Backbone atoms as SQL, in Angstrom:
CREATE TABLE atoms (id INTEGER PRIMARY KEY, chain TEXT, resi INTEGER, resn TEXT, atom TEXT, x REAL, y REAL, z REAL);
INSERT INTO atoms VALUES
  (1, 'A', 1, 'LEU', 'N', 77.694, 185.461, -39.221),
  (2, 'A', 1, 'LEU', 'CA', 76.949, 184.380, -39.394),
  (3, 'A', 1, 'LEU', 'C', 77.725, 182.939, -39.711),
  (4, 'A', 2, 'LEU', 'N', 78.384, 183.031, -40.990),
  (5, 'A', 2, 'LEU', 'CA', 79.001, 181.739, -41.332),
  (6, 'A', 2, 'LEU', 'C', 80.005, 181.246, -40.152),
  (7, 'A', 3, 'ASN', 'N', 80.494, 182.183, -39.362),
  (8, 'A', 3, 'ASN', 'CA', 81.634, 181.814, -38.122),
  (9, 'A', 3, 'ASN', 'C', 80.698, 180.870, -37.211),
  (10, 'A', 4, 'ARG', 'N', 79.505, 181.233, -36.884),
  (11, 'A', 4, 'ARG', 'CA', 78.608, 180.470, -35.976),
  (12, 'A', 4, 'ARG', 'C', 78.114, 179.467, -36.587),
  (13, 'A', 5, 'ASN', 'N', 77.951, 179.532, -37.929),
  (14, 'A', 5, 'ASN', 'CA', 77.023, 178.484, -38.445),
  (15, 'A', 5, 'ASN', 'C', 77.447, 178.476, -39.833),
  (16, 'A', 6, 'PRO', 'N', 78.436, 177.323, -40.216),
  (17, 'A', 6, 'PRO', 'CA', 78.652, 177.282, -41.540),
  (18, 'A', 6, 'PRO', 'C', 77.982, 177.080, -42.654),
  (19, 'A', 7, 'GLN', 'N', 76.792, 176.568, -42.481),
  (20, 'A', 7, 'GLN', 'CA', 75.897, 175.934, -43.429),
  (21, 'A', 7, 'GLN', 'C', 74.577, 176.506, -43.226),
  (22, 'A', 8, 'PRO', 'N', 74.418, 177.696, -43.116),
  (23, 'A', 8, 'PRO', 'CA', 72.864, 178.302, -42.691),
  (24, 'A', 8, 'PRO', 'C', 71.965, 178.275, -43.629),
  (25, 'A', 9, 'THR', 'N', 70.802, 178.182, -43.347),
  (26, 'A', 9, 'THR', 'CA', 69.750, 177.838, -44.368),
  (27, 'A', 9, 'THR', 'C', 69.380, 179.270, -44.867),
  (28, 'A', 10, 'ARG', 'N', 68.585, 179.370, -45.684),
  (29, 'A', 10, 'ARG', 'CA', 68.025, 180.625, -46.597),
  (30, 'A', 10, 'ARG', 'C', 67.231, 181.502, -45.257),
  (31, 'A', 11, 'ASP', 'N', 66.591, 181.006, -44.580),
  (32, 'A', 11, 'ASP', 'CA', 65.705, 181.459, -43.559),
  (33, 'A', 11, 'ASP', 'C', 66.936, 182.229, -42.216),
  (34, 'A', 12, 'ASP', 'N', 68.183, 181.249, -42.173),
  (35, 'A', 12, 'ASP', 'CA', 69.090, 181.766, -41.172),
  (36, 'A', 12, 'ASP', 'C', 69.630, 182.984, -41.666),
  (37, 'A', 13, 'VAL', 'N', 69.993, 183.019, -42.879),
  (38, 'A', 13, 'VAL', 'CA', 70.711, 184.253, -43.582),
  (39, 'A', 13, 'VAL', 'C', 69.610, 185.552, -43.406),
  (40, 'A', 14, 'ILE', 'N', 68.475, 185.270, -43.730),
  (41, 'A', 14, 'ILE', 'CA', 67.476, 186.484, -43.860),
  (42, 'A', 14, 'ILE', 'C', 67.179, 186.943, -42.380),
  (43, 'A', 15, 'ARG', 'N', 67.381, 186.009, -41.166),
  (44, 'A', 15, 'ARG', 'CA', 66.914, 186.493, -40.036),
  (45, 'A', 15, 'ARG', 'C', 68.270, 187.353, -39.482),
  (46, 'A', 16, 'SER', 'N', 69.534, 186.691, -39.957),
  (47, 'A', 16, 'SER', 'CA', 70.757, 187.338, -39.494),
  (48, 'A', 16, 'SER', 'C', 70.928, 189.121, -39.980),
  (49, 'A', 17, 'ILE', 'N', 70.390, 189.074, -41.296),
  (50, 'A', 17, 'ILE', 'CA', 70.741, 190.507, -41.963),
  (51, 'A', 17, 'ILE', 'C', 69.384, 191.358, -41.765),
  (52, 'A', 18, 'SER', 'N', 68.420, 190.802, -41.461),
  (53, 'A', 18, 'SER', 'CA', 66.976, 191.588, -41.290),
  (54, 'A', 18, 'SER', 'C', 67.243, 192.947, -40.347),
  (55, 'A', 19, 'SER', 'N', 67.917, 193.059, -39.303),
  (56, 'A', 19, 'SER', 'CA', 68.086, 194.082, -38.629),
  (57, 'A', 19, 'SER', 'C', 69.340, 195.096, -38.879),
  (58, 'A', 20, 'ASN', 'N', 69.990, 194.684, -40.172),
  (59, 'A', 20, 'ASN', 'CA', 71.093, 195.356, -40.673),
  (60, 'A', 20, 'ASN', 'C', 70.990, 196.070, -41.984),
  (61, 'A', 21, 'VAL', 'N', 70.058, 195.408, -42.773),
  (62, 'A', 21, 'VAL', 'CA', 69.634, 195.844, -44.259),
  (63, 'A', 21, 'VAL', 'C', 68.499, 196.489, -44.353),
  (64, 'A', 22, 'CYS', 'N', 68.113, 197.364, -45.136),
  (65, 'A', 22, 'CYS', 'CA', 66.948, 197.916, -45.542),
  (66, 'A', 22, 'CYS', 'C', 65.992, 196.760, -46.216),
  (67, 'A', 23, 'ARG', 'N', 64.967, 197.003, -45.719),
  (68, 'A', 23, 'ARG', 'CA', 64.215, 195.827, -46.422),
  (69, 'A', 23, 'ARG', 'C', 63.611, 196.195, -47.790),
  (70, 'A', 24, 'CYS', 'N', 63.890, 197.500, -48.337),
  (71, 'A', 24, 'CYS', 'CA', 63.595, 197.711, -49.533),
  (72, 'A', 24, 'CYS', 'C', 64.626, 197.370, -50.464),
  (73, 'A', 25, 'THR', 'N', 65.712, 196.962, -50.115),
  (74, 'A', 25, 'THR', 'CA', 66.874, 195.960, -51.155),
  (75, 'A', 25, 'THR', 'C', 66.328, 194.706, -51.529),
  (76, 'A', 26, 'GLY', 'N', 65.391, 194.177, -50.901),
  (77, 'A', 26, 'GLY', 'CA', 64.807, 192.732, -51.173),
  (78, 'A', 26, 'GLY', 'C', 65.973, 191.628, -50.942),
  (79, 'A', 27, 'TYR', 'N', 67.109, 191.882, -50.202),
  (80, 'A', 27, 'TYR', 'CA', 67.744, 191.008, -49.512),
  (81, 'A', 27, 'TYR', 'C', 68.535, 189.556, -50.814),
  (82, 'A', 28, 'LYS', 'N', 67.708, 189.626, -52.024),
  (83, 'A', 28, 'LYS', 'CA', 68.198, 188.648, -52.772),
  (84, 'A', 28, 'LYS', 'C', 69.571, 188.265, -53.259),
  (85, 'A', 29, 'LYS', 'N', 70.179, 189.446, -53.560),
  (86, 'A', 29, 'LYS', 'CA', 71.613, 189.339, -53.841),
  (87, 'A', 29, 'LYS', 'C', 72.556, 189.164, -52.613),
  (88, 'A', 30, 'ILE', 'N', 72.163, 189.608, -51.519),
  (89, 'A', 30, 'ILE', 'CA', 72.970, 189.522, -50.267),
  (90, 'A', 30, 'ILE', 'C', 72.829, 187.793, -49.816),
  (91, 'A', 31, 'VAL', 'N', 71.361, 187.635, -49.923),
  (92, 'A', 31, 'VAL', 'CA', 71.273, 186.163, -49.502),
  (93, 'A', 31, 'VAL', 'C', 72.053, 185.246, -50.507),
  (94, 'A', 32, 'GLU', 'N', 71.915, 185.439, -51.776),
  (95, 'A', 32, 'GLU', 'CA', 72.611, 184.579, -52.643),
  (96, 'A', 32, 'GLU', 'C', 74.090, 184.609, -52.379),
  (97, 'A', 33, 'ALA', 'N', 74.782, 185.689, -52.104),
  (98, 'A', 33, 'ALA', 'CA', 76.226, 185.946, -51.888),
  (99, 'A', 33, 'ALA', 'C', 76.544, 185.003, -50.659),
  (100, 'A', 34, 'VAL', 'N', 75.834, 185.185, -49.605),
  (101, 'A', 34, 'VAL', 'CA', 75.970, 184.523, -48.332),
  (102, 'A', 34, 'VAL', 'C', 76.017, 183.130, -48.683),
  (103, 'A', 35, 'GLU', 'N', 74.990, 182.452, -49.327),
  (104, 'A', 35, 'GLU', 'CA', 74.618, 181.061, -49.831),
  (105, 'A', 35, 'GLU', 'C', 75.861, 180.672, -50.657),
  (106, 'A', 36, 'ALA', 'N', 76.432, 181.485, -51.599),
  (107, 'A', 36, 'ALA', 'CA', 77.633, 181.060, -52.277),
  (108, 'A', 36, 'ALA', 'C', 78.929, 181.109, -51.588),
  (109, 'A', 37, 'ALA', 'N', 78.962, 181.875, -50.402),
  (110, 'A', 37, 'ALA', 'CA', 80.099, 181.898, -49.682),
  (111, 'A', 37, 'ALA', 'C', 80.066, 180.618, -48.711),
  (112, 'A', 38, 'ALA', 'N', 79.031, 180.233, -48.390),
  (113, 'A', 38, 'ALA', 'CA', 78.777, 179.100, -47.450),
  (114, 'A', 38, 'ALA', 'C', 79.112, 177.831, -48.235),
  (115, 'A', 39, 'ALA', 'N', 78.900, 177.666, -49.559),
  (116, 'A', 39, 'ALA', 'CA', 79.096, 176.497, -50.388),
  (117, 'A', 39, 'ALA', 'C', 80.608, 176.270, -50.731),
  (118, 'A', 40, 'LEU', 'N', 81.408, 177.570, -50.553),
  (119, 'A', 40, 'LEU', 'CA', 82.831, 177.286, -50.792),
  (120, 'A', 40, 'LEU', 'C', 83.490, 176.274, -49.871),
  (121, 'A', 41, 'ASP', 'N', 83.159, 176.251, -48.668),
  (122, 'A', 41, 'ASP', 'CA', 83.694, 175.601, -47.507),
  (123, 'A', 41, 'ASP', 'C', 83.501, 173.847, -47.775);
């Protein structure tokens, strides 16, 4: 995702991982980690 879109929105992140991660995990920590990685650039 970050290679294609270095500054994704929260919705972009959720859409990107929705087919790869079990929805029961809630995505919160994963979304926060992607947002933190995007902020480093």
